[in-house]
Each structure stands twice: as C-alpha cells, then as structure tokens.
N, C-alpha and C positions, 0 to 999 in steps of 0.2 A: 482557064477551066476551073469551075467551082469545085470545092472540096467535096469528097464523098462523105456522106453522113454515116456516122457509126450508130447503128440502131440498138441502143441499150435495151429498149423494150423487148425486141425480138430475142436478143441474146439471153436476157433474164428469163423470158418465157421458156426457152429451150432448157435452161439449167433447172428451173422449177419442175419442168416435166420429168427430167432425169431424177430429181430428188423424190418426186411422187412415185415414180416407178421403183426406185431403190427401196423406199419404205414398204411399198406393197409387196415386193418380192421377199423382203425379209420377214414380213408378217405372215406369209404363207406357211413358213416353217415355225415361226416364233411369234404368235399373235400378241404376246406380251410386249413386244418391241413397240413403244409408243413415245417418240420424241416429244418433249414438252417444253414450252417456253412460257415464262411469266414476265409480263411487262408491267413495270411500276410507273404510274403516272401521278404526279403531284400537281394539284391545281387543274384548271380547265382551260388553258390557253387554246384558242381555236386552231393554231397551226400544229400544236402538239397533238391535239385530238385527231386532226386529219392524218398525221403520220401514223398514229397508233391504229387508226381504222385501216390504213393501207397494210400495215404489218399483220393485223388480225386476218384480213381478207386473204392475203397471200399465204399465211400459215394454214388456214382452213383449206385452201385449194390444194396445198401440198400434203394434207393429212397429218399436219403437225398440231398437237394440242396446244392451244394458246389461251392463257388466262390473263386478263387485264385486271390489275389491282389498282383502283383509284383511291387516292388519299386527298384530303382537303388541303388547301393552301397553307393552313396554319399548323400542319403536323410538325412535331418537333424532330430535330435531328436524331435524338435518342430513340424515338418510336420507329422512325424509318430504318435505323440501323438494326433494331431488334427484329423487324420483319425480314430484312435481308438475311439476317443470321438464320432465321427459321428456314428460308428458302435454300440457303447454303447447305443446310443439314437435311434437306428433304430429298431422298434418292429418286423420287418420281419426277423431280424438276431437273431438266438438263441445261437450261439456259435462263439467265436472269438479265433483263435489260431495263435500265433506268432511263426513261425518256427525258432527254435534256431539252431545254434548260429546266432547272429546278429553282424554287424560291431562293432569294438571296440570303435568307437567314440560315440556310443549310449549306454546309460546305460541300461543293461539288466533288472536290478531291477526296473528302472523307467517304462520301457515298459510293463513288465509283471504285475506290480502293477496297471498300467493304465487301464487294461482290467477290466471292472466291474465284481464283484464277481459272479453276476448272469448269466454272459455269459462266464466265465472263464472255458471253458471245458477242458483246460489243467490242471486246479486245482492248478495253481501256484500263485494266488493272495494272498496277505497278509491275507485276511480274511479266505479264504479257507484253507490255510496251518495252520493258527492259530487255526481254529476250529478243524482241524484234530489232532493237537498236544494237544488240551485241552481235558482232560478226561470228558466224558459225552456229548461232543458236536459232532454234525454231520455236516460236511461241505456240501455245496451245490454240490461241485464236488471234487472227489478224483483224484489226479494225475493219468494219464492213465496207465503208466507202473506199479507202485505199485498196482493199482487196478487189473491189469491183473495178477500179481503175486498171489494175494489172490484168484482170480477165478481159476487159474491153480491148486492151492493147494486144493481148495474145490472140483473141478471137478475130481481130482485124488484121492479123498477120504482121504486126509491127515487131520487128526484132529490136530488143532494147540494148543488148550487149554492145559496148563501145560507143553508144550514142551520147550526145550532149543533151541533158535534160535540165530544164529549169522549172522549179516548183515555186509558184507564187502563193505564199502563205506559210505560216510556221506553227499553226495550231497543233495541239496534241491529238486532235480528232482526225485531221486530214493531212495537213501540210507535212509535219514531221514524219508520221508513219509512211506517207507516200515516198518521201525522200529515202527512208531506210529500205523500202522495197525496191526502189529503182537502183540504189547502190548495190543491194544484194544481188540484183540481176545484171550487175557489171556495167551499169551506165555511169557516166560522169555527171554528178548532180550538183547543181547550184540552187540554194534555197534563198529566195528573195521575199521581201515584204513591202508594205506600203512606204517604208522609210528608206528603202534601198536607193542609193544614188545611181544614176545612169541606167535606170531600169529598162527603158526601151532597147538600149544597146545590148544589155545582157540577154534579154529575151530574144533578140535578133539572132543570137548565136545558137539557139536551141533547136535540136532536131525534134524534141518532144517538149511540149509546154503543158503543165498541169496548173490550172488556175483555181485557187481556193482561197482567195483573198477577201471575199465578202463585200466587194464593191461592184455595183451593177455596171455592165458594159465597160469595164475598166481596161481590158486589153484590146488594143486597136489593130486593125489590119496591117498598118505600116510597121508594127513591132515584130511581125511574124516573118521568120525566114521562109522563103518560098519552098513549098513541099513539106513543111513541118506538120507534125501531128499535134492536134490541140484537144486536150481533155478539159472540159469546162465543168467544174464541181460546184459552181456558184448557184445559190438559190436566193434570189432577191425579188422583192415585189416593188414595182414602180407604178406610179399613177398612170392610168389609161382610161380616159373618159369614154372611149368607144366600147369598153367592156361593162357588162352589167354590174360587176363587182366594183368597178372603178379602179381596178389595178390589174397589172399583168406580170406574169412570172418571167424573169430573165436571168441569165447567168452572169458570170464575171467577165465574159468575153463578148465583145461587140460582134455578134454572130454574122451580121450582113457583110461587114467589111473583112472579117477574118476568113470567112469561107471562100473568098475570092483568091486567097493567098495559100492557105493550108492545103494539104493533100487529104487529110482526114480530120473530122471534127465531130464532137458530140453535141447534140442539140440540148436545149433546156426549154421545156421538159423533154423526157424521152431518152436521155442519155445515161448519165451516171446514176440518177435517182432510182430507177427500177433495179439497178445492179446492187445498190446498197441494201434494199430489202431482200433481194435474192441471196446475197452473201450472208445476211443474218440467218436466213433459213438454213443455208448450208452449214453454218457454224453450229446451229442447234442439232442438226442431224449428225455432224461429226462428234459433238459432245455426247449424244445418246449412244453412238457407236463406241466411243471411247469408254464410257461407263459400262456398256454391255460387255465389252471385251475384258475390261479390268476385273469385273466381278465373275467372269467365266474362267479366265486364264489363271488358274491357281497353280502356283509352283513354289515349293518350299526349297530354299537354298540351305543345305545342311551346314552345320558348324563342324569343322574338323576336330578330331580328338587326338591328343598326344598321349598315347597309352604308355604306362610304366609297368614293367614286369612285376614289381612289388606294388600292388594296388594300395595307394594311400587311404587314409580315412575318408569317409563319405564327405565330410565338410571340406577336407583338403581338395578332393576331386572337384567338388562343386565350385570352390574358389578358383581353381585353376582354369576354369572356362569363362570366357567373357560372353555373357548372354547378349542376344539381339535385343534391341529396343522392341517392346511389345507392339509398337506401331508398325514395325516392319513385318512382324508375324501376321498382324491384321491385314496388311496390304497383300501379303503373299496368299492369304486365304480368300481375298476378295471381299473383306469386311470394310465398309466405308468408315470414314472418320466419325460420323455421327453415331454409328452403331458400336463404337469402341469407347468405353469410359475409362480413362487412364487412372491408375493408382500408382503413380511413380513410373519408372522407366521399364519395369519388368513384369508388371501384372496389370490386368485391366478386366473390367466387366464387359460383357457383351449384351447389348440391348435385345430384348425379346422380339422387337419389331423385325429383326432379321429372319425369324421363323416365317413370318408372313411373306416377306420378300422372296424367300427361297422355297416357298411351299410347293412350287411346280416341280422341283427337282426330284428325281428318283433317289431314294436313300442309298448311301454307301453300304458297305458290308459291315456287319455287326458281330463282334467277336467278344465272347465272355471268357475271362480268365478266372479259374477257380483252382482249388488245390486238393491234394490228398489230405488225410488227417495229419496235421503237423506235429512237430515236437515243440517244446517251449521256446526253441530258438527260431522258429519260423522257417519256411522253406523257400522264401524268395518270390512270393507271388507278386508283390508290388514291383520288385526288381524285374521280373519276367515281363510284366505289363509294359514297363518302360522300355526294356530291351527289344521286345517285339515291335512296339510302335516305332522305335528308332530304326530298326531293321527295315520295316515297311516304308518309312518316310525318308530316311537319310540314305539308304542303300539300294532300295528297289524302286525309288521314284514315285511312290504312291503318296496321295494326301492321306496322312495317317494321324489320328488323334489317340492319345492315351487319356482316358477319363477316369479320374480317381477321386476318392473322398478327401475332404479336408481333415487333417489330423487334429485331434483334441490336444490341448495343452496338458491334459492329465498324463497320458503316456509320454509326451515330449519331455516333461520334467520328472517323470516317474522312472519306470524300469525298462519300458519297451523302446523308448526313443521315438524319433519321428517316423514318418511313413512315406518318404520321398523316393523310395527305391534304394539302391545302393550301388557302390562301386562306380562303374562307368555307365550305369543305366539308372538315371534318377532325374527328378524334377529340379530345376534350378530357377532362381537362387534358393538353395535349401533352407536358409534361415528365414527368408520371407514366407516360404511355403509353410513352415512349421510354427511361425509366430504371428498370430493375428490375421495374416493375409489381408483381406479387405473388410474384416469385421463381421463376417456372417455369423460366426458362433456367438459373438457378443450380441448380435441382434436376436438370435434364438434365445439367449439367456434373458434379455430384457423382456421379450414377448412372454416367455414362460412365467417369469416372475411377476409381470403385470397381472396375468391371469390369477396367479396364486394370491396376490394382494386383493384382487377383486373378490375372490371367494370369501376370504376371512372378513373383509370389510362389509360385504353384503350380509353375512351371518350376524355380525355385530349390530348393524343397523336394524335388521329385522327383529333382533332380540330386544332392542331398546325403544322401539317405536310402535305405535298402533297403526292399523291398516291405512287409514286416511292420511295420517301425517307422513307415513312412509311413501305413499303414492304421491302426495303433493311435493315431496322433496325429489322424488325420482322424475316427476314431470312438472317442473316448476313453471310459474307464470313468467313470461317475458313480454315486457311492454303491455302487461295486463291480459295477455292471452296465454292459455295453457296449451302446449302442443307436444305431441310425441316426438322424440328424436327418431330419425329414420330407422335406426337399428331396432327400435322397439316394435316395429310392425312385424318383425320376424317372430317375436314371442307372441304377439297378438294372433298372428296367423296360426301358430302352433296350438294356441288355446282355443281356436275356433271363434275368436272375437273379431267381427268385421267392422267394428266402429272405428272411426278416425278422429273423433272429437273426444279428448280425455274426459270432458265434463259429462259425456253421455254414459259412461260406464256405471253399472249398478254396484252396490256395495260388494256383492258376491264376486263380480268381475274384477273389481279393484283388488280384492283379496287374492284372487287367483293370479292376477298379473303381477302384483307387487311382491308377493311372498313366494320365494323359491323353496323355502322350508327345507334347506339342505340338511340331511342327516350326517352329522360329523363323522360317524363311524364308517360311512361309505365313501368318504373323500379319498380319491386316488391321486389327486394332483399334488405334486411336491414342488418345492423350489429347487433351482439348479444353480450350479456354478461350474466353471471349466477347470476344476482343480481336483486332484485326488486327495480329498479331505475326509478320511474315514470317520472322524469325530462328529461329522454332520449327518451320519446315516440315521440317527434318531435324535430329534430335538423337541423341546416343548416351546410353543410360541404363545404370545399373549401374556407375558409375565409382568409387563409394566402396569403400574397402578391405573393408568388411563384406560386400560382395556377392561376394567371393572370385573375382573375374574373370568373373562371369556378366554380361557386358554385351551389348547388341545395339543396332543402329541402328533408329530408329523416327522418329516425328514427331508433330506436333500438327495437329489440325483446329480450325476455329472451332466453337463449341458447337452452332450451328444445323445444322452438317453431320453431327452425330452421328446414328447410326441410332436412338438413343434418342429423339431429337426426331421422327424420322419415325414411330416407333412411337406416340408421343404423338398425332401428327396423325391416324393411321389407325385407332387403336383405337376399338372401339364401346362399350366399358364397361371397368370395372376388371378384371374377369375376363379379358377379351380382351387387355388390356394386359399382364396377368401372363403369359399364354401367349406373347405375342409377344416380351416381354423374355427369357423363358426360352429361346426357340429362336433367338435371335441367334447367329450363328456368328462366332467370333473367329479361326479358322484351322483347320488340319487337323492330324491326328496324323501321325506318320511313316509310318503305314500307309495314309494317304489318307482317313481318316474325318473328317467335320466335327466340330469341337469347339464345343459350345454354351455359352451362359451358364449353363444349368442343369447341364451337366457340371461346371462349376466350382463349382456350388452357390450362386450369387450372385443368381439370378433373383428370389427372394423379397425379398432386401435391396434390390435395385434398385426393386422395386415399392413397398416401404416409403418409399423416397426420393421416389417419384413419385406417391404416393397423393393428395396435394393438388393437384399440378400437373395432374392429369387433369380437374379441375373448371374449366370455362370462366370467363373473367374478364368481368364485365359493366361496360361504361363507357357513354359517350354521345357523340353528335355535337354540333356547335355549336348545333344547334337542338333538343337535348334528346331525340332519338330514340335507341333502344337500339343498342349495339354490343357484339358478342362479340369479344374479343381472345383468341385461343388458338392455341398452337403456332406455330412459326416455322421450318419446314423449309427448308433452303437451296434456292433456286429452280433452280440449275444441276444439282445432282446428286440432287435429291429432287423431291417433288411441288410445292413452292412454293405451298402453299395452307394455309388454316386447318384446324382439326380437324374430323373427322367428328362428334365428340360435340357441338361447338358448333353445327354445322349441324342436327343432329337435335333438339337442345334448342330452337333458334330456330324451326324448322319447326313444333314443337308449340306453342310460345308464340304463334306467328303463325297457328296453325291454327284450324279451325272446330269448333264443338260439333255434336253430333248433330242438333240442331234448327235449325242455321244453313245458309244457302245458300252453298256454297263460292265460287260465282262472284261473289257480292256481298260476302261477309264475309272471304274469305281474306286473310291478311296476306302479306308478302313477305320473303324472306331473300335478301339480295344479298351474294354472296361473290365473291372474286376468285381468279384463278389467276396465278401468277408469270410474268413476261415476256409473250411473245406467245402466241397461241392454239396455235401449232405446238408450243411447249414446254409451257407451263402448262396450256392447255386439253386437249391430248392426254393428258397425265398425269392430269389431273382425271377425264376420262372413263374411261380404261383402267385406272387404278390406284385413285384415290379412290372412284369410283362402284362399282367392283368390291368394295371393302371395305365401303362403307356401304349398298349396295343402293339408293341414291338416284339420281334422274335429274333434271337441271335442266329447268325448263319453258321456259326461254329463255336464249339466249346473247347478251350484249352485247359487241360488238367496239368498242373505243375506238380512234378514229383522229384524227390531227391533220393539218392542211394541211402543217405543217413536216415531219413524218416521211415523208409520202407524196411530197413534193418530193425528199427524199433518195433515195427509191426510183425516182424518175423521172429521175435523173441529176444532181441538185443536188450541190454540193460538200459535203465532210465537215463535220460539226459538232463543234467541240471545246469541252468544258466550260471556262468561264472566258473564252473568246474571243468577240468580237463576232460576231453572226449575219451571214453573207453576205447581200448585197442580195436574192437570189432568195427568201429566207425572210421578208423584210420588205415585199415588194411583190407585187402580183398577177402570177401566171404560171400560167395554166390549162393550158398545153401540157405543161409539166414535171409539173404535178400530175396530169393525166390519165394520163400515162405511168406515174406511180408508183402509180396505183390498181390496177395488176396485183397488188401486194402485198396490198392490202385484199381484192381479189377472191379470191385464193388462201385467205386466212384465212376468208372467208365460206364458200367451198366446203368447206374442211376441217371447219368446225363443222357444216355441213349434212349431212356424211357420217354423223353420229350420229343423225340424224332429229329434231333440235331446231331450232325457229325462231330466226332470227338478227336482231337489231336493231343497227344501227351507231350509236354515239354519236360525233358530231363534236365533240370537245372544242375549243371556240372560243378563239382568241387574238385580241387586239385588232387584229392586222394582217390577219386573215382577211377576205376580201371575199365579197360575196353570190355572185358568179360562181363563186368557188372552192368555197363550200359547196354550191352547186347541182351543180357538177361531181362532187363526192364522192357526192352523193345519187344522181345518174344512174348512176354506175358501180356503186354498192352495190346498187341495185335490179336492175341488169342481171346482177349476179353471184348474185342470189337472196335478198338480204336482204328482210325484211318491210318495213323502213323504214330511213331514215338521217336522224337528227334532231340538229340542232345544240343544244348545251347550254352554258350560261355559268355553271355552278355555282361555278367558282373565284371569280368576281367577285360572284355574286348568291346563293350558297348554294342551298338547295333550290328556291327560286323560279326560278332559272335552269335547272333540270332538270325542270320539271313536264311540258313537252312530251315529253321523253324518257321520263319515268315513265309517262305515258299510253300511249305507244307500247309500252312493256314490258308494261303491263297487257293491251293488246290482243293482243300476241303470246302471252302466257301463257294467255289464254283461248281461243286457237285450238285446234281439234281436233289432237291430236298424231299425228305419224307414228310408225312403228315404231322404237323405239330399238335401236341396234345398236352393239356394240363394234367397234373397228377390226380386232381379231384375236382368234382363239381361243387361250386359254392353252395348249392342248394342242399347238399348233404348235411346231416346233423353235425354238430360240433364234434361229437364223439367219433363219428365216421371219418371226418377229416383228419382228426388226430391219429386214428388208426391207419389211414392211408399213408400218412407221412412216416409214422414209426415203423410200419411193416415194410413198405416199399423202399424207403430211403435208408433206414437204420438196420433193417433185418430183424426187428423185434417180433415177438409173438403177439404182443398187444399192449394195451395201456391199463393203468390203474389210477382212477381219479380219487384224490383225497376227498374227505367230506366237504371241505371248503370249496374245492373245485367243482363238486357236484352242485352245490348251492349257486355258485357263480354261473355255471352253465344254464341252470334253470332261469336265473335272473336275466341273463343276456337273451335267452329265447323269448321271454315275456316282453322285454324291452325292444324286440325287433332286430337284434344284432346277431342272430344265429346264422345268417347267410354270409358272414364275412370270412375271408381267407384266414389261415392260421399261421402264426409264427411260433416255433417252439424254441425256447431258450434252454440251452444245455451246454455241457462241456464241449470244447473244441478239440479235445485230445483223444476222442474216441468216436467211432460211428454210433456208439450207444450213449446213454446218459452217464455211464460210469467211466471216468478217465482211465481206470486201470484195465479196461477191456480193450486190448489192442487187436490188430488184424481186422477181420470181418466177422465179429461175433454174431450169433443168431440165438433165437429162442428166449431172449430176455424180455422182461416186462418193464415198460417205461412208466415210472411214477409221475403223475401230473399233480404237482403240489398246489398250484393255484393258477388262475387264468385272469389276465388283465384285458381291459378294453381300450382299443385305440381307433375309434370310429372315424376320427379325422384323417388319420393315416390310411384307414381302410382295412384294418385287420384286428384279430385277437391275438394276444401272445400268451402262451402257456409256459409255465416254468417247470422244467424237468430236472432242475438242479438248483443249488443255492447260488444264484448269480447276483453278485454285488453290483448295484447300479451306480455306485460311486466308489471306485476302487480306492485303496489306500496306498500310501507311499512306503517304499522299502526302507531298510536301515540306511542304505547309501543311495539316495535318489539321484536321478540324472541331473538335477539342478546343481549338484555340487560342482559339476564341471563347466557350468555355463557362466560366462562373463562377457564383458564388452571391452574391446580394445580401446583404450582411452585416447589413442592417437588417430586411429582410423574410424572409430565408431562401429566397427564390425563385431557381430556376435560370434563368440568363440565357444567351443566345447559341446556343441550339439552333436548328436549321433543318430 
C-alpha cells in the first residue's frame, strides 16, 4: 500500500488563516498592532527572488507588513551590517530575514549573527541556535524549516517520543536544528551525512527519516523501514526536457520508490516548502506579540532597604545600596534598547522618539510637590518627593516616577549641598547625581557663552567695517557664488525682504540685514559658569589690545540662571527648543527693536549644542524606582522645576493602555516646584502648565513643625547654630499660630481647582499633639488630608499612608482648572494678580526703571507673556522678616527682565543674586576622592 501524502500546502494554509484571524482580532481592540517583517536581499539570483516573492505574497495574505530591501551584489559587509543595526534598533520592525545565500565576499556567519536575537525570525543567530541546542532552554525563535518539520509530524499524528529518528544532513539551517528538536521531543536521533558509512543500514533502522542532504533522489525505497515516516526537505533542480523550463524540482528522496514502503511521506513540492514560509510568518507574529507585551507589561522590582535606627549621612546611605543597572530599569518600564542611551551603569538618557511610540497611552497621574514658606534649613521637599515616589512604586506596586531638577555645582560645592533628597529617600548614586551627570549643565554653559561671544563679536565687526564689506563677509562667495546661509532667511523674513539672491539686495537692504546696531546699554545677556564665583558679578570685557578699545561692563550669572536652561525646561520637543532658542532676546538696537539669537545667526548652533541635553536622564531612588533628572532652572528667577519633556515622558511610561482601567492601573509622576507654593507652585501652574498643556491631579504641600513654629513667632533659625528650645519641645500654641502660613498655601493651591494633600514631614522631636494640630488646621483650610510621613528615616515604608492619601485625592472628581490670570492682561495687572492673590499684598509699586521696561516690552510685542516674580523664599511677601501670612504690604518691583525664549517676563521684587557667592567654609572643603576606590567622598 502506497504511503499517505502529508499535504504541507493544506496544513500551511490552515496555520496562515489562524494567524490572519489572530492579527485581525487583536487589531479590533488595538489597531496599532502591526506585525512587520523586513527581508534583506543581496544581488538578484533568480531562485532567491522567487523565494522572496513567495514570502512577500504570504505575508500580505496574513496582513503582515513586509518590506523588501534589495542591495546590489557589490555591497560591502560593513554597509550591510550598518543597515541591519538600523533595523535592530527600529521598534516598528519585528522580524529581520537575510535571504541566503549572500555573495561570497560577505561573511554569512557575521551577517546572520548581526541580526538581534529578538528579531531573528529565521532562528539563525548564535543565541537562538545555542538555546535550541541546550537542554532545557527554549529559543526565542526556532529555524523555520525545522519548525515546519515538527508541525508536519504533529499534524499528521506522528508521535515522536521513543522513536528512532535519522537525520540526513548536518547543516546549521536544517539538519542540526531538526536533530535538536527531535531530541527535545524524546526521540533517539542519529545524524548522518554524505560521508557516513553504512548509510542505507542506518536509515533502515529509522522510524522517522528527515532528508536534508542536498542530493537529488538520494534516498531509495530499499533504504526505508516499512511503515516509516519520511520528511523530504530537499529542494533540487534536475534536467527535464519535457518541461518548458528544461528542469524539474525534486527532493532528496526518490519519491516513487520510497512511497511504496513508507507510511507517510512529504512530496516536493507541496510538503515542507510551504511550511517554511508559514513558520516564518508565525515567528514574525510571535515577535510582534512579544514586543507588544514587553512594552506593556511594566513592573518595577524594588530594592530592599536595610534601615538603621541612627540614620547615617546621606552619602553613607547612598553607598550602602547597590543600584540596579539602568538597563534593568529601562526593561522594567518597557523602554527598548534603542530608546535608552547609556552613560555608564547607573544613568542613561531616554530618546524622545519614545514619546511618539507611546502617544496613544492615557497619561498617568500627575502630582506636584511644593512646600510651605521654609526656613534656611529647608523642610525636606525633595526628600518628600523621593519618599512619596518610593512609597507608590516600591510599596504600593504602582509605576511611579520622581521627576526632579539637576542640581547645580554652585550649591553642591557651596553651602546648601546637593539636591538628591536625604536619609532613606534619595536619588542614587548620589555622587553621580550631583557631579556632572550627563553634561547637560555644561551644554547649557557652552550654548549660553557661544551666544555671548556672538554678541560682542558682531558689535566689534559692525564697528570696524562698512556696510558692503560687512555684508560680503557675512555672506561670502563659495565657488564663485554668494549664497545666504539657511538661518539668514529667518532674519530676511523678519525684515520683510523676500529676496533669495544676496546680489539682488539694495544698499538699503544690505544695511538693514547686516547691521544689528545693538545698543550696548540694553544688552541683558551675560556669560555663565556653574560655580558660585561672586567676583564675576561685574566684569569689564574687551581689555586686550586686539579689541581696539571696544570694551564694556557686563557680568556673569550661574549657569542654571541662563535663559537657555529655562528654554530646556519648558520646551516640548526638539523643534520647539529650536524656535525658543532662536527667539531669545539679547538686547535692543539703537532704534529700539529687539535683537534675537536668530538675528545673530546662532540659534541653530545653540540647538546643536543642546540636542543631547534635551533628552531626560534616567536614574533611580534608593528603592530602585525610576527617577527622571532633567533641567535645573534657578528657582528664584525662573520656574524652579524639572522639564516639561521629562514630565511628558514619565506620564506616558506611567500611563495606561487602551484596554486598562486608568483608576486601577494608572501610575504616578511626582514632580516638585522650587521653594514654597507661592513661588514654585504659582510659576508651575501659570508658566510650566501653559507651556506643557498638562495639569496636576493633586498638589502635595510639605510642612514641618519647625517651619510652622517660625511663622508662629518662634526665633530665627541659623544654619550651623543649635536649634532654640521651642523647636525641640512641644509648643502647640506657637505652632497653631504659624499654621496661618500653611493655610495660605493651601488656599493658594486650591485657587487652581486642584485637590491638596498636606505632607507632615516628621522629625524625631515632633509630638502627637503637634501633628494633630497641623492636621486640624490643614483640614480647616480646605486640604483633603494632612498625613505624617517618616520617609527620611524609613524610606518609602514611612510614606505609604501619604501615598494612599495622594491616590485618593488623584481619583477624586476634578474641579475646573483655571489659571491665576489671563496673559492678555497688562503686565501691571498680571503682577497685581500674583502679588494680591498669592502673597496677600495690597498692590505693587513699580520703580522708574521698571516703568520704562514695561513700556519697552509692550512696544516690542512682549506684553502678553506670563510673569515670574523673583523674591525671597523666606516669606510670603518680598520681605524675609515678614513671617506667617502677612497682608496689606506693597511689593516693590525694582526691574523687569525679558525671557521670550523661555516664554515669560521676570520681575525682581528683591535683590536676588544670579551668581551666588561661597561662604567662609564652603562645601568643597569636605570633598575628595578615595585614591584606592576612586569614589567621591564628602558630599552632603
């Protein structure tokens, strides 16, 4: 009785139909699910082209995106490897297949190994083959033809366990992988090849024969054990004059003689061939599913804390914890390898392409941490931010980010120290956080100072050259042709000149284009450096003989006070940053027109310096939960908050998929605002939220017994001096009096329509009566809750009650969000809205200089910008001596500066130094490097 034919075509069709149905069903709920395969074909061999067309047709029928990338025969190995690397890093491509064979001048092993194992749908990579060969391991992908062989056996009802199987052929593509699969299925396997002795006798013992030896009609009927199952993998062309093509396709098995002996046999064609293509498609779908699940299934594995009763110094606590590799954090968050740019083992930048990939997600919950009016010792706002994020992420199982500013080296080496949090609630590694990080502040410094150099250079050249000579040097001939640089068209457009040929400009147009005519008295742009160097507050530049007497008085700011830093913090993407940098104003022309960065032609160069700085930096807390550290705008004269981009990325990474319940699955992004709510919170809502379009779900106001006692009439607190008795013992009366400050901050926050939770940052000297007093006064002022937290001493565990209160507040129905003022109001009206509603003032008083500046900005078209008021952080008012919640005072506005790139005006209500000085005993006295371990010591 002739053998039954195993119909590979029919089986493959059935599997393809299942794949098509699976894709269609998934796309009903998630239309973004699109399995995608890229086939690389080098040269134009007819047989390769035939196979490629077959795969393309099958992919299209299954609703799988298939792209064929053809390369010429003479492509270099390096070029091919580079293209494969691009595909490896493209999250929209789930499978990569290199059509074999490839030209001999290219190493097949190098090319197949270059395909990343998680996209190696052919199953040929070292890792996939290795896992297949290793007992107990399961490869991500099994080579397609061997996988097809096993499916054919299964679908035909052939039990493999305990059977004798002979595999003819030992290639890495079929023979060896088939032998591994058969062994893993508990068959007893013998691998033979063309040089095996006594081959017919060995084949005769087989219950299952897999022929993949590459010799036409090699296996004869007399070799086969009666009733054996024969799988013919061979694809061979032999001459056949009866065919129009002159040749015929046959297998490795002499079909006519073997079918008379075997029980089951695969034909050629129509047997294994269709299954190979089918298994390829199945691998692509499995890859897409795996990628889909990996980027959806976010789960943070916390790091355990070993708490000590006597909390060591911050640097000791930081060093006591072994951080995760940042790659692990990325994997836990569903960030792909391409989207993570490593800077060592514990910090990385995240590519902004991730925002596009996750654009479909519903944002997570957004929590703003601000504070009451602090003492000079600070009240633990950053520590609370970390502790709350650790509680949410490590103890309550949420995806929770802490988003914080990058600290300046000024305070790090000065008096304040770093800003990593403290105790058992901080960013680690602390030294990397505080020292350089990934160089963002250095990039800000370089960009700022390039613009400063451009200003003085342009003034010098304008003063020493006539119009036409100046123009010819600005727009030089190259290869005999004069052409505008691309950036120059921005200035031409601003001037209303629509000519594109420099030679067509009139003398009057040449004058207008080439001469910025900057008035030195109006220049507001200073140079910066990230050091507290008070002696650079005022300097005279241009003293060298080469400057021909063109000197002027200017000064330095600290780098984080640069408008470039504010632009970094408030930009929504790279394009937005480019436009913001270009419209920064450095001064006015002698005719009163604002002179911008793009007028100087340097906006593009600044963007080039900042292109990596715009990517947020990923780090971690002590308990292994994620932290974004990005931007560090000065808290007095700027927004004092981390970047818009970091918040947007974190909200997507902590967000919910289309089929998830946001109430149950939403993660949390905890970010902070500099100083108290009156300063940082007000700017956060009126400036940062206007830029980002985001609105917090909850505001956390951090309060301490110590600070509230100061506002209730307690004596001043001096850094370094012993705390007076009232701060170390219970005094509910003074505390309750000071709660007016807390009440004002709660009321201020509630003006924006956002629920408020008070975090009582506990100290060991706080009593239960004092904590209860704060809670009573907070609830009376309209807070949702007031919850004590001991995160400094206990990490996230000490803030779990606070975290649960925040979750409850975030899930409450929201009121109507509203800004404090409309930007179309006059500058004076906006200043009054802030000072009256936030500070409790009776009004403002503009200096003569401020009045002139207001009129100038109105004429220049900047009157509709939001306002940032620079004032003391030690009072709700402008006067640091006015504690509690003063009213009826007048806020003096000394002068007003313009930051159109950042998108606001800032008014000075106090003498704020934009480059602080060092104290007598600076922090750097304690900083050194361990010469044996290379570790930094002495940071605080």
